[in-house]
Phi, psi and omega in degrees: 000146183265132174273323182223135174224120177248127185239109177050048183280130173223150175216119177236156179238147177273123179253128180246145179289334180204158178301328181293329178296325178297317180293319179301318181293321180295324187264350184291121184288343183260008176069027179295139179270135174242010183242164170248145179267126176247119179271113175288319172218152184214129174053053180267127173236119183216148170228132178237122183281156177296135179089357179285151175246101189249129176257142177244122179236164181153159180291165175302133180085006182282340180116005182301308184295322177299318179300314181294324179293325178291317177300322182283346182086006179284322180245135178269128180292150175291323179215156178095183185223136177244125179241130181230131181242103178135164178287124181263143167228125189239134176227086185262324180223149181300123178079003179296137183087358179253160175257120185297341182266351175275155174287166176302319179299313181294326181291333176300313180287326178297317179297317179297321179297318179300323182272001178080023180264131184291160178297325179298316179295319180292328175300320180291328182274342188306311182303318181290326178295312181296321180295317183288321184290328177056047181263350177058225183291343180292344180299339180262009179258154179299145182299330182295345179267357183281149170284169178300321179296321180292320177298320180298317180299313182294314183298315181293319181298319179288319183299321182277347186285339188274006179057060184285154171281325182230124179246124181247124185233134178236101175053043184278348181260015180278346180232173181093164182283161185298322181298317181292322178299316179295319180296322180293319179294325176295323178295322177298321178299322177297317180295320178297320180296336179274000179085017178285154176266127180238128176240117190230119174264135182200150171271353178278097181294332178295315177296319180300315182289327183284320191250355182246146177256001177206140181231134177247122180261118178260127181225119180052042174083003181233162176281112179276324180203153182206100185196199178294156186304314186299310184294319182291315181297320179296317177297320180295317178298318179298320178297318181294321178295316179297319180296319179295318179296322179294325179293320181290000000 
């Protein structure tokens, strides 16, 4: 069974040389274009089965985050269709989905409200969230006072607490202390053992090879490769080496 199916997905943005060009285009009676089209991703077709552990790799600006946002329903594709089967929990940016002026405690319930989870259910999950996040007295402080590592701890703890069918992670292990990263990866192993679908974008090729059974390489908005971790990662490394040599 498929957890995610992407059919001919594309997403482009209109780029203007100046704010005035945007206004000119809006007011031009002849429909003259003043913009350039930039495709973040183009003509993507993907299927991810339930229970798969999928890694997404690619350079900055390759389209990884756009792809994950479309799967999550945060971004609407310009063309194509995205189908998702199951409860999603998404952690794309530190503190995304949180209110910076709410306390960490208040944001736990705010996140649950966004996902349609009742306060009663969040009350039941609260002790495990607080234990995993290890924020102590800071849980009662506004999120805007948190360090990047603290935001990461809270966001990850809440995201895994809702028992998602599909967990989407974008570079969430790039911050935080080493102990918390290891604890989080162990938690992911528990979720995988339960048959959850995990889609994880990361620049850590070691994590990708260790924890994923399939890797998708996005290059300039398109799928460059989609296979087992070893072969895809080796091809990606070779490309980076060649690029470095060309620069030199």
